[in-house]
PyMOL Python script that loads the backbone (N, CA, C, O; Angstrom):
from pymol import cmd

cmd.read_pdbstr("""\
ATOM      1  N   GLY A   1       0.816  -1.195   0.000  1.00  0.00           N
ATOM      2  CA  GLY A   1       0.000   0.000   0.000  1.00  0.00           C
ATOM      3  C   GLY A   1       0.854   1.251   0.000  1.00  0.00           C
ATOM      4  O   GLY A   1       2.038   1.226  -0.335  1.00  0.00           O
ATOM      5  N   HIS A   2       0.232   2.319   0.377  1.00  0.00           N
ATOM      6  CA  HIS A   2       0.928   3.605   0.439  1.00  0.00           C
ATOM      7  C   HIS A   2       1.881   3.637   1.639  1.00  0.00           C
ATOM      8  O   HIS A   2       1.622   3.020   2.672  1.00  0.00           O
ATOM      9  N   ALA A   3       2.973   4.361   1.480  1.00  0.00           N
ATOM     10  CA  ALA A   3       3.962   4.492   2.547  1.00  0.00           C
ATOM     11  C   ALA A   3       3.638   5.664   3.471  1.00  0.00           C
ATOM     12  O   ALA A   3       4.386   5.937   4.409  1.00  0.00           O
ATOM     13  N   GLY A   4       2.543   6.349   3.216  1.00  0.00           N
ATOM     14  CA  GLY A   4       2.113   7.480   4.043  1.00  0.00           C
ATOM     15  C   GLY A   4       0.603   7.548   4.044  1.00  0.00           C
ATOM     16  O   GLY A   4      -0.077   6.550   3.803  1.00  0.00           O
ATOM     17  N   HIS A   5       0.082   8.732   4.317  1.00  0.00           N
ATOM     18  CA  HIS A   5      -1.364   8.938   4.363  1.00  0.00           C
ATOM     19  C   HIS A   5      -1.986   8.846   2.974  1.00  0.00           C
ATOM     20  O   HIS A   5      -1.386   9.279   1.990  1.00  0.00           O
ATOM     21  N   VAL A   6      -3.189   8.282   2.897  1.00  0.00           N
ATOM     22  CA  VAL A   6      -3.984   8.329   1.670  1.00  0.00           C
ATOM     23  C   VAL A   6      -4.697   9.673   1.668  1.00  0.00           C
ATOM     24  O   VAL A   6      -5.362  10.029   2.641  1.00  0.00           O
ATOM     25  N   THR A   7      -4.560  10.418   0.579  1.00  0.00           N
ATOM     26  CA  THR A   7      -5.101  11.770   0.521  1.00  0.00           C
ATOM     27  C   THR A   7      -6.275  11.928  -0.441  1.00  0.00           C
ATOM     28  O   THR A   7      -6.993  12.926  -0.375  1.00  0.00           O
ATOM     29  N   CYS A   8      -6.485  10.948  -1.346  1.00  0.00           N
ATOM     30  CA  CYS A   8      -7.588  11.042  -2.298  1.00  0.00           C
ATOM     31  C   CYS A   8      -7.883   9.670  -2.877  1.00  0.00           C
ATOM     32  O   CYS A   8      -6.992   8.828  -2.986  1.00  0.00           O
ATOM     33  N   VAL A   9      -9.141   9.449  -3.248  1.00  0.00           N
ATOM     34  CA  VAL A   9      -9.550   8.183  -3.850  1.00  0.00           C
ATOM     35  C   VAL A   9     -10.625   8.420  -4.907  1.00  0.00           C
ATOM     36  O   VAL A   9     -11.349   9.414  -4.862  1.00  0.00           O
ATOM     37  N   ALA A  10     -10.717   7.495  -5.854  1.00  0.00           N
ATOM     38  CA  ALA A  10     -11.781   7.505  -6.859  1.00  0.00           C
ATOM     39  C   ALA A  10     -12.065   6.059  -7.245  1.00  0.00           C
ATOM     40  O   ALA A  10     -11.148   5.324  -7.613  1.00  0.00           O
ATOM     41  N   ALA A  11     -13.331   5.644  -7.165  1.00  0.00           N
ATOM     42  CA  ALA A  11     -13.732   4.287  -7.545  1.00  0.00           C
ATOM     43  C   ALA A  11     -14.307   4.323  -8.953  1.00  0.00           C
ATOM     44  O   ALA A  11     -14.897   5.318  -9.374  1.00  0.00           O
ATOM     45  N   TYR A  12     -14.125   3.216  -9.678  1.00  0.00           N
ATOM     46  CA  TYR A  12     -14.666   3.148 -11.034  1.00  0.00           C
ATOM     47  C   TYR A  12     -14.813   1.707 -11.487  1.00  0.00           C
ATOM     48  O   TYR A  12     -14.023   0.848 -11.098  1.00  0.00           O
ATOM     49  N   PRO A  13     -15.842   1.431 -12.325  1.00  0.00           N
ATOM     50  CA  PRO A  13     -16.005   0.090 -12.887  1.00  0.00           C
ATOM     51  C   PRO A  13     -15.069  -0.088 -14.069  1.00  0.00           C
ATOM     52  O   PRO A  13     -14.807   0.858 -14.812  1.00  0.00           O
ATOM     53  N   ALA A  14     -14.569  -1.297 -14.239  1.00  0.00           N
ATOM     54  CA  ALA A  14     -13.694  -1.612 -15.376  1.00  0.00           C
ATOM     55  C   ALA A  14     -14.059  -3.002 -15.867  1.00  0.00           C
ATOM     56  O   ALA A  14     -13.441  -3.989 -15.470  1.00  0.00           O
ATOM     57  N   GLY A  15     -15.064  -3.079 -16.731  1.00  0.00           N
ATOM     58  CA  GLY A  15     -15.514  -4.374 -17.213  1.00  0.00           C
ATOM     59  C   GLY A  15     -16.113  -5.175 -16.084  1.00  0.00           C
ATOM     60  O   GLY A  15     -17.072  -4.738 -15.448  1.00  0.00           O
ATOM     61  N   GLU A  16     -15.564  -6.331 -15.832  1.00  0.00           N
ATOM     62  CA  GLU A  16     -16.057  -7.215 -14.771  1.00  0.00           C
ATOM     63  C   GLU A  16     -15.546  -6.817 -13.385  1.00  0.00           C
ATOM     64  O   GLU A  16     -16.000  -7.356 -12.376  1.00  0.00           O
ATOM     65  N   ARG A  17     -14.611  -5.882 -13.338  1.00  0.00           N
ATOM     66  CA  ARG A  17     -13.980  -5.529 -12.063  1.00  0.00           C
ATOM     67  C   ARG A  17     -14.450  -4.166 -11.570  1.00  0.00           C
ATOM     68  O   ARG A  17     -14.890  -3.321 -12.350  1.00  0.00           O
ATOM     69  N   GLU A  18     -14.346  -3.974 -10.272  1.00  0.00           N
ATOM     70  CA  GLU A  18     -14.520  -2.668  -9.657  1.00  0.00           C
ATOM     71  C   GLU A  18     -13.137  -2.248  -9.167  1.00  0.00           C
ATOM     72  O   GLU A  18     -12.515  -2.952  -8.372  1.00  0.00           O
ATOM     73  N   LEU A  19     -12.665  -1.114  -9.638  1.00  0.00           N
ATOM     74  CA  LEU A  19     -11.320  -0.660  -9.288  1.00  0.00           C
ATOM     75  C   LEU A  19     -11.373   0.606  -8.461  1.00  0.00           C
ATOM     76  O   LEU A  19     -12.375   1.322  -8.450  1.00  0.00           O
ATOM     77  N   LEU A  20     -10.277   0.868  -7.767  1.00  0.00           N
ATOM     78  CA  LEU A  20     -10.138   2.057  -6.941  1.00  0.00           C
ATOM     79  C   LEU A  20      -8.774   2.663  -7.236  1.00  0.00           C
ATOM     80  O   LEU A  20      -7.761   1.964  -7.223  1.00  0.00           O
ATOM     81  N   ALA A  21      -8.751   3.960  -7.501  1.00  0.00           N
ATOM     82  CA  ALA A  21      -7.491   4.697  -7.639  1.00  0.00           C
ATOM     83  C   ALA A  21      -7.297   5.480  -6.347  1.00  0.00           C
ATOM     84  O   ALA A  21      -8.225   6.129  -5.865  1.00  0.00           O
ATOM     85  N   SER A  22      -6.099   5.420  -5.788  1.00  0.00           N
ATOM     86  CA  SER A  22      -5.802   6.165  -4.565  1.00  0.00           C
ATOM     87  C   SER A  22      -4.529   6.970  -4.765  1.00  0.00           C
ATOM     88  O   SER A  22      -3.639   6.574  -5.516  1.00  0.00           O
ATOM     89  N   GLY A  23      -4.458   8.097  -4.084  1.00  0.00           N
ATOM     90  CA  GLY A  23      -3.259   8.928  -4.101  1.00  0.00           C
ATOM     91  C   GLY A  23      -2.823   9.196  -2.678  1.00  0.00           C
ATOM     92  O   GLY A  23      -3.643   9.171  -1.760  1.00  0.00           O
ATOM     93  N   GLY A  24      -1.530   9.455  -2.484  1.00  0.00           N
ATOM     94  CA  GLY A  24      -1.067   9.604  -1.122  1.00  0.00           C
ATOM     95  C   GLY A  24       0.074  10.576  -0.912  1.00  0.00           C
ATOM     96  O   GLY A  24       0.602  11.180  -1.847  1.00  0.00           O
ATOM     97  N   SER A  25       0.432  10.701   0.357  1.00  0.00           N
ATOM     98  CA  SER A  25       1.534  11.583   0.751  1.00  0.00           C
ATOM     99  C   SER A  25       2.888  10.985   0.378  1.00  0.00           C
ATOM    100  O   SER A  25       3.922  11.622   0.578  1.00  0.00           O
ATOM    101  N   ASP A  26       2.890   9.763  -0.164  1.00  0.00           N
ATOM    102  CA  ASP A  26       4.126   9.138  -0.643  1.00  0.00           C
ATOM    103  C   ASP A  26       4.399   9.489  -2.108  1.00  0.00           C
ATOM    104  O   ASP A  26       5.281   8.903  -2.737  1.00  0.00           O
ATOM    105  N   ASN A  27       3.633  10.454  -2.652  1.00  0.00           N
ATOM    106  CA  ASN A  27       3.824  10.972  -4.023  1.00  0.00           C
ATOM    107  C   ASN A  27       3.400   9.983  -5.104  1.00  0.00           C
ATOM    108  O   ASN A  27       3.782  10.143  -6.263  1.00  0.00           O
ATOM    109  N   ARG A  28       2.627   8.975  -4.751  1.00  0.00           N
ATOM    110  CA  ARG A  28       2.242   7.933  -5.703  1.00  0.00           C
ATOM    111  C   ARG A  28       0.731   7.809  -5.796  1.00  0.00           C
ATOM    112  O   ARG A  28      -0.002   8.141  -4.864  1.00  0.00           O
ATOM    113  N   ALA A  29       0.288   7.319  -6.949  1.00  0.00           N
ATOM    114  CA  ALA A  29      -1.087   6.855  -7.109  1.00  0.00           C
ATOM    115  C   ALA A  29      -1.028   5.348  -7.267  1.00  0.00           C
ATOM    116  O   ALA A  29      -0.048   4.806  -7.777  1.00  0.00           O
ATOM    117  N   MET A  30      -2.067   4.683  -6.832  1.00  0.00           N
ATOM    118  CA  MET A  30      -2.129   3.235  -6.937  1.00  0.00           C
ATOM    119  C   MET A  30      -3.507   2.831  -7.429  1.00  0.00           C
ATOM    120  O   MET A  30      -4.508   3.484  -7.134  1.00  0.00           O
ATOM    121  N   ILE A  31      -3.538   1.737  -8.188  1.00  0.00           N
ATOM    122  CA  ILE A  31      -4.783   1.185  -8.711  1.00  0.00           C
ATOM    123  C   ILE A  31      -5.013  -0.159  -8.036  1.00  0.00           C
ATOM    124  O   ILE A  31      -4.131  -1.018  -8.024  1.00  0.00           O
ATOM    125  N   TRP A  32      -6.208  -0.334  -7.473  1.00  0.00           N
ATOM    126  CA  TRP A  32      -6.543  -1.531  -6.708  1.00  0.00           C
ATOM    127  C   TRP A  32      -7.778  -2.216  -7.291  1.00  0.00           C
ATOM    128  O   TRP A  32      -8.684  -1.552  -7.794  1.00  0.00           O
ATOM    129  N   ASP A  33      -7.809  -3.541  -7.220  1.00  0.00           N
ATOM    130  CA  ASP A  33      -9.015  -4.309  -7.486  1.00  0.00           C
ATOM    131  C   ASP A  33      -9.761  -4.392  -6.153  1.00  0.00           C
ATOM    132  O   ASP A  33      -9.249  -4.975  -5.198  1.00  0.00           O
ATOM    133  N   THR A  34     -10.971  -3.812  -6.078  1.00  0.00           N
ATOM    134  CA  THR A  34     -11.666  -3.739  -4.791  1.00  0.00           C
ATOM    135  C   THR A  34     -12.181  -5.095  -4.318  1.00  0.00           C
ATOM    136  O   THR A  34     -12.353  -5.299  -3.117  1.00  0.00           O
ATOM    137  N   ARG A  35     -12.423  -6.003  -5.218  1.00  0.00           N
ATOM    138  CA  ARG A  35     -12.947  -7.319  -4.810  1.00  0.00           C
ATOM    139  C   ARG A  35     -11.858  -8.201  -4.218  1.00  0.00           C
ATOM    140  O   ARG A  35     -12.073  -8.866  -3.205  1.00  0.00           O
ATOM    141  N   SER A  36     -10.690  -8.208  -4.850  1.00  0.00           N
ATOM    142  CA  SER A  36      -9.606  -9.087  -4.381  1.00  0.00           C
ATOM    143  C   SER A  36      -8.634  -8.369  -3.443  1.00  0.00           C
ATOM    144  O   SER A  36      -7.898  -9.014  -2.698  1.00  0.00           O
ATOM    145  N   GLY A  37      -8.633  -7.025  -3.481  1.00  0.00           N
ATOM    146  CA  GLY A  37      -7.664  -6.267  -2.697  1.00  0.00           C
ATOM    147  C   GLY A  37      -6.293  -6.192  -3.350  1.00  0.00           C
ATOM    148  O   GLY A  37      -5.351  -5.645  -2.776  1.00  0.00           O
ATOM    149  N   GLU A  38      -6.187  -6.749  -4.564  1.00  0.00           N
ATOM    150  CA  GLU A  38      -4.904  -6.798  -5.270  1.00  0.00           C
ATOM    151  C   GLU A  38      -4.487  -5.416  -5.768  1.00  0.00           C
ATOM    152  O   GLU A  38      -5.295  -4.670  -6.322  1.00  0.00           O
ATOM    153  N   LEU A  39      -3.220  -5.091  -5.562  1.00  0.00           N
ATOM    154  CA  LEU A  39      -2.636  -3.878  -6.125  1.00  0.00           C
ATOM    155  C   LEU A  39      -2.293  -4.163  -7.583  1.00  0.00           C
ATOM    156  O   LEU A  39      -1.492  -5.052  -7.872  1.00  0.00           O
ATOM    157  N   LEU A  40      -2.899  -3.410  -8.501  1.00  0.00           N
ATOM    158  CA  LEU A  40      -2.708  -3.656  -9.930  1.00  0.00           C
ATOM    159  C   LEU A  40      -1.618  -2.782 -10.538  1.00  0.00           C
ATOM    160  O   LEU A  40      -0.957  -3.195 -11.491  1.00  0.00           O
ATOM    161  N   ALA A  41      -1.421  -1.580 -10.001  1.00  0.00           N
ATOM    162  CA  ALA A  41      -0.418  -0.675 -10.586  1.00  0.00           C
ATOM    163  C   ALA A  41      -0.003   0.384  -9.579  1.00  0.00           C
ATOM    164  O   ALA A  41      -0.809   0.852  -8.775  1.00  0.00           O
ATOM    165  N   ARG A  42       1.271   0.753  -9.640  1.00  0.00           N
ATOM    166  CA  ARG A  42       1.806   1.918  -8.922  1.00  0.00           C
ATOM    167  C   ARG A  42       2.133   2.966  -9.975  1.00  0.00           C
ATOM    168  O   ARG A  42       2.861   2.687 -10.928  1.00  0.00           O
ATOM    169  N   LEU A  43       1.601   4.163  -9.809  1.00  0.00           N
ATOM    170  CA  LEU A  43       1.845   5.242 -10.754  1.00  0.00           C
ATOM    171  C   LEU A  43       2.816   6.221 -10.107  1.00  0.00           C
ATOM    172  O   LEU A  43       2.434   7.003  -9.237  1.00  0.00           O
ATOM    173  N   VAL A  44       4.067   6.172 -10.534  1.00  0.00           N
ATOM    174  CA  VAL A  44       5.150   6.930  -9.911  1.00  0.00           C
ATOM    175  C   VAL A  44       5.605   8.021 -10.864  1.00  0.00           C
ATOM    176  O   VAL A  44       5.838   7.756 -12.043  1.00  0.00           O
ATOM    177  N   GLY A  45       5.735   9.248 -10.364  1.00  0.00           N
ATOM    178  CA  GLY A  45       6.215  10.336 -11.201  1.00  0.00           C
ATOM    179  C   GLY A  45       6.089  11.701 -10.542  1.00  0.00           C
ATOM    180  O   GLY A  45       6.810  12.632 -10.904  1.00  0.00           O
ATOM    181  N   HIS A  46       5.182  11.832  -9.578  1.00  0.00           N
ATOM    182  CA  HIS A  46       5.049  13.106  -8.869  1.00  0.00           C
ATOM    183  C   HIS A  46       6.180  13.254  -7.844  1.00  0.00           C
ATOM    184  O   HIS A  46       6.757  12.264  -7.392  1.00  0.00           O
ATOM    185  N   SER A  47       6.481  14.488  -7.491  1.00  0.00           N
ATOM    186  CA  SER A  47       7.534  14.736  -6.509  1.00  0.00           C
ATOM    187  C   SER A  47       6.993  15.292  -5.197  1.00  0.00           C
ATOM    188  O   SER A  47       7.765  15.714  -4.336  1.00  0.00           O
ATOM    189  N   SER A  48       5.667  15.295  -5.040  1.00  0.00           N
ATOM    190  CA  SER A  48       5.056  15.787  -3.809  1.00  0.00           C
ATOM    191  C   SER A  48       3.707  15.096  -3.599  1.00  0.00           C
ATOM    192  O   SER A  48       3.253  14.338  -4.457  1.00  0.00           O
ATOM    193  N   THR A  49       3.080  15.354  -2.475  1.00  0.00           N
ATOM    194  CA  THR A  49       1.814  14.736  -2.087  1.00  0.00           C
ATOM    195  C   THR A  49       0.735  14.891  -3.147  1.00  0.00           C
ATOM    196  O   THR A  49       0.521  15.983  -3.672  1.00  0.00           O
ATOM    197  N   LEU A  50       0.056  13.788  -3.459  1.00  0.00           N
ATOM    198  CA  LEU A  50      -1.081  13.848  -4.372  1.00  0.00           C
ATOM    199  C   LEU A  50      -2.275  14.438  -3.642  1.00  0.00           C
ATOM    200  O   LEU A  50      -2.530  14.108  -2.483  1.00  0.00           O
ATOM    201  N   ARG A  51      -3.008  15.314  -4.324  1.00  0.00           N
ATOM    202  CA  ARG A  51      -4.178  15.971  -3.740  1.00  0.00           C
ATOM    203  C   ARG A  51      -5.474  15.571  -4.409  1.00  0.00           C
ATOM    204  O   ARG A  51      -6.545  15.691  -3.814  1.00  0.00           O
ATOM    205  N   CYS A  52      -5.389  15.092  -5.650  1.00  0.00           N
ATOM    206  CA  CYS A  52      -6.613  14.671  -6.331  1.00  0.00           C
ATOM    207  C   CYS A  52      -6.305  13.572  -7.327  1.00  0.00           C
ATOM    208  O   CYS A  52      -5.223  13.502  -7.912  1.00  0.00           O
ATOM    209  N   VAL A  53      -7.302  12.717  -7.495  1.00  0.00           N
ATOM    210  CA  VAL A  53      -7.248  11.658  -8.490  1.00  0.00           C
ATOM    211  C   VAL A  53      -8.659  11.504  -9.043  1.00  0.00           C
ATOM    212  O   VAL A  53      -9.628  11.471  -8.284  1.00  0.00           O
ATOM    213  N   CYS A  54      -8.772  11.411 -10.352  1.00  0.00           N
ATOM    214  CA  CYS A  54     -10.072  11.139 -10.958  1.00  0.00           C
ATOM    215  C   CYS A  54      -9.872  10.178 -12.113  1.00  0.00           C
ATOM    216  O   CYS A  54      -8.767  10.000 -12.623  1.00  0.00           O
ATOM    217  N   VAL A  55     -10.973   9.569 -12.505  1.00  0.00           N
ATOM    218  CA  VAL A  55     -10.931   8.516 -13.517  1.00  0.00           C
ATOM    219  C   VAL A  55     -11.951   8.859 -14.595  1.00  0.00           C
ATOM    220  O   VAL A  55     -13.067   9.286 -14.298  1.00  0.00           O
ATOM    221  N   HIS A  56     -11.554   8.665 -15.848  1.00  0.00           N
ATOM    222  CA  HIS A  56     -12.428   8.963 -16.981  1.00  0.00           C
ATOM    223  C   HIS A  56     -12.404   7.807 -17.966  1.00  0.00           C
ATOM    224  O   HIS A  56     -11.340   7.390 -18.424  1.00  0.00           O
ATOM    225  N   LYS A  57     -13.599   7.287 -18.290  1.00  0.00           N
ATOM    226  CA  LYS A  57     -13.707   6.222 -19.293  1.00  0.00           C
ATOM    227  C   LYS A  57     -13.612   6.855 -20.675  1.00  0.00           C
ATOM    228  O   LYS A  57     -14.319   7.821 -20.965  1.00  0.00           O
ATOM    229  N   LEU A  58     -12.754   6.325 -21.520  1.00  0.00           N
ATOM    230  CA  LEU A  58     -12.578   6.825 -22.873  1.00  0.00           C
ATOM    231  C   LEU A  58     -13.535   6.118 -23.824  1.00  0.00           C
ATOM    232  O   LEU A  58     -13.906   4.970 -23.578  1.00  0.00           O
ATOM    233  N   GLY A  59     -13.938   6.774 -24.891  1.00  0.00           N
ATOM    234  CA  GLY A  59     -14.807   6.184 -25.892  1.00  0.00           C
ATOM    235  C   GLY A  59     -14.201   4.972 -26.565  1.00  0.00           C
ATOM    236  O   GLY A  59     -14.920   4.140 -27.118  1.00  0.00           O
ATOM    237  N   THR A  60     -12.885   4.864 -26.522  1.00  0.00           N
ATOM    238  CA  THR A  60     -12.178   3.732 -27.137  1.00  0.00           C
ATOM    239  C   THR A  60     -12.208   2.484 -26.259  1.00  0.00           C
ATOM    240  O   THR A  60     -11.719   1.427 -26.657  1.00  0.00           O
ATOM    241  N   GLY A  61     -12.782   2.609 -25.069  1.00  0.00           N
ATOM    242  CA  GLY A  61     -12.841   1.481 -24.149  1.00  0.00           C
ATOM    243  C   GLY A  61     -11.766   1.516 -23.086  1.00  0.00           C
ATOM    244  O   GLY A  61     -11.819   0.734 -22.137  1.00  0.00           O
ATOM    245  N   GLY A  62     -10.792   2.401 -23.217  1.00  0.00           N
ATOM    246  CA  GLY A  62      -9.740   2.522 -22.220  1.00  0.00           C
ATOM    247  C   GLY A  62     -10.177   3.393 -21.052  1.00  0.00           C
ATOM    248  O   GLY A  62     -11.272   3.956 -21.058  1.00  0.00           O
ATOM    249  N   THR A  63      -9.327   3.495 -20.069  1.00  0.00           N
ATOM    250  CA  THR A  63      -9.595   4.304 -18.882  1.00  0.00           C
ATOM    251  C   THR A  63      -8.392   5.191 -18.606  1.00  0.00           C
ATOM    252  O   THR A  63      -7.249   4.735 -18.623  1.00  0.00           O
ATOM    253  N   LEU A  64      -8.667   6.463 -18.353  1.00  0.00           N
ATOM    254  CA  LEU A  64      -7.638   7.457 -18.079  1.00  0.00           C
ATOM    255  C   LEU A  64      -7.697   7.833 -16.608  1.00  0.00           C
ATOM    256  O   LEU A  64      -8.775   8.113 -16.084  1.00  0.00           O
ATOM    257  N   VAL A  65      -6.562   7.844 -15.943  1.00  0.00           N
ATOM    258  CA  VAL A  65      -6.458   8.300 -14.560  1.00  0.00           C
ATOM    259  C   VAL A  65      -5.723   9.643 -14.589  1.00  0.00           C
ATOM    260  O   VAL A  65      -4.672   9.771 -15.217  1.00  0.00           O
ATOM    261  N   VAL A  66      -6.285  10.637 -13.906  1.00  0.00           N
ATOM    262  CA  VAL A  66      -5.685  11.968 -13.842  1.00  0.00           C
ATOM    263  C   VAL A  66      -5.332  12.247 -12.392  1.00  0.00           C
ATOM    264  O   VAL A  66      -6.164  12.078 -11.501  1.00  0.00           O
ATOM    265  N   THR A  67      -4.088  12.678 -12.151  1.00  0.00           N
ATOM    266  CA  THR A  67      -3.651  12.989 -10.791  1.00  0.00           C
ATOM    267  C   THR A  67      -3.119  14.416 -10.720  1.00  0.00           C
ATOM    268  O   THR A  67      -2.547  14.932 -11.680  1.00  0.00           O
ATOM    269  N   GLY A  68      -3.319  15.038  -9.570  1.00  0.00           N
ATOM    270  CA  GLY A  68      -2.780  16.370  -9.301  1.00  0.00           C
ATOM    271  C   GLY A  68      -2.042  16.351  -7.982  1.00  0.00           C
ATOM    272  O   GLY A  68      -2.429  15.645  -7.051  1.00  0.00           O
ATOM    273  N   SER A  69      -0.981  17.127  -7.907  1.00  0.00           N
ATOM    274  CA  SER A  69      -0.086  17.043  -6.757  1.00  0.00           C
ATOM    275  C   SER A  69       0.369  18.427  -6.306  1.00  0.00           C
ATOM    276  O   SER A  69       0.236  19.410  -7.034  1.00  0.00           O
ATOM    277  N   ASP A  70       0.908  18.481  -5.090  1.00  0.00           N
ATOM    278  CA  ASP A  70       1.517  19.712  -4.579  1.00  0.00           C
ATOM    279  C   ASP A  70       2.740  20.125  -5.385  1.00  0.00           C
ATOM    280  O   ASP A  70       3.231  21.241  -5.217  1.00  0.00           O
ATOM    281  N   ASP A  71       3.248  19.253  -6.259  1.00  0.00           N
ATOM    282  CA  ASP A  71       4.373  19.628  -7.123  1.00  0.00           C
ATOM    283  C   ASP A  71       3.898  20.511  -8.290  1.00  0.00           C
ATOM    284  O   ASP A  71       4.697  20.911  -9.137  1.00  0.00           O
ATOM    285  N   ARG A  72       2.582  20.812  -8.324  1.00  0.00           N
ATOM    286  CA  ARG A  72       1.939  21.687  -9.316  1.00  0.00           C
ATOM    287  C   ARG A  72       1.871  21.049 -10.697  1.00  0.00           C
ATOM    288  O   ARG A  72       1.744  21.746 -11.704  1.00  0.00           O
ATOM    289  N   ASP A  73       1.956  19.717 -10.741  1.00  0.00           N
ATOM    290  CA  ASP A  73       1.807  18.987 -11.997  1.00  0.00           C
ATOM    291  C   ASP A  73       0.489  18.237 -12.013  1.00  0.00           C
ATOM    292  O   ASP A  73       0.019  17.753 -10.983  1.00  0.00           O
ATOM    293  N   VAL A  74      -0.090  18.148 -13.179  1.00  0.00           N
ATOM    294  CA  VAL A  74      -1.210  17.260 -13.456  1.00  0.00           C
ATOM    295  C   VAL A  74      -0.674  16.202 -14.410  1.00  0.00           C
ATOM    296  O   VAL A  74      -0.055  16.521 -15.426  1.00  0.00           O
ATOM    297  N   ARG A  75      -0.916  14.948 -14.075  1.00  0.00           N
ATOM    298  CA  ARG A  75      -0.404  13.858 -14.918  1.00  0.00           C
ATOM    299  C   ARG A  75      -1.558  12.980 -15.384  1.00  0.00           C
ATOM    300  O   ARG A  75      -2.553  12.795 -14.683  1.00  0.00           O
ATOM    301  N   LEU A  76      -1.391  12.452 -16.584  1.00  0.00           N
ATOM    302  CA  LEU A  76      -2.363  11.548 -17.191  1.00  0.00           C
ATOM    303  C   LEU A  76      -1.744  10.163 -17.278  1.00  0.00           C
ATOM    304  O   LEU A  76      -0.587  10.014 -17.670  1.00  0.00           O
ATOM    305  N   TRP A  77      -2.518   9.155 -16.912  1.00  0.00           N
ATOM    306  CA  TRP A  77      -2.043   7.775 -16.879  1.00  0.00           C
ATOM    307  C   TRP A  77      -3.083   6.887 -17.559  1.00  0.00           C
ATOM    308  O   TRP A  77      -4.279   7.172 -17.494  1.00  0.00           O
ATOM    309  N   THR A  78      -2.646   5.836 -18.197  1.00  0.00           N
ATOM    310  CA  THR A  78      -3.559   4.826 -18.715  1.00  0.00           C
ATOM    311  C   THR A  78      -3.735   3.766 -17.646  1.00  0.00           C
ATOM    312  O   THR A  78      -2.758   3.187 -17.171  1.00  0.00           O
ATOM    313  N   ALA A  79      -4.986   3.510 -17.264  1.00  0.00           N
ATOM    314  CA  ALA A  79      -5.266   2.526 -16.221  1.00  0.00           C
ATOM    315  C   ALA A  79      -5.097   1.112 -16.763  1.00  0.00           C
ATOM    316  O   ALA A  79      -5.298   0.872 -17.954  1.00  0.00           O
ATOM    317  N   PRO A  80      -4.728   0.175 -15.890  1.00  0.00           N
ATOM    318  CA  PRO A  80      -4.581  -1.218 -16.317  1.00  0.00           C
ATOM    319  C   PRO A  80      -5.937  -1.847 -16.640  1.00  0.00           C
ATOM    320  O   PRO A  80      -6.001  -3.017 -17.017  1.00  0.00           O
TER     321      PRO A  80
END
""", "prot")
cmd.dss("prot")
cmd.show_as("cartoon", "prot")
cmd.util.cbc("prot")
cmd.orient("prot")
């Protein structure tokens, strides 16, 4: 899990799964399978605490995760 406080979360359906994106004071976002508790991805790239995470389903069938941080960056990620 996160090495510090969880600061933001967003839940979203992904086909047969229910997923959760979380952001934390460890400068990372993580993608979780809510049914199994399995960590599916670590999104590493921010240099400060994450303050927001949101998820957007794309028309192509993919899923985009957007994160914002105290480092003043907004990053876009492709969800697993």
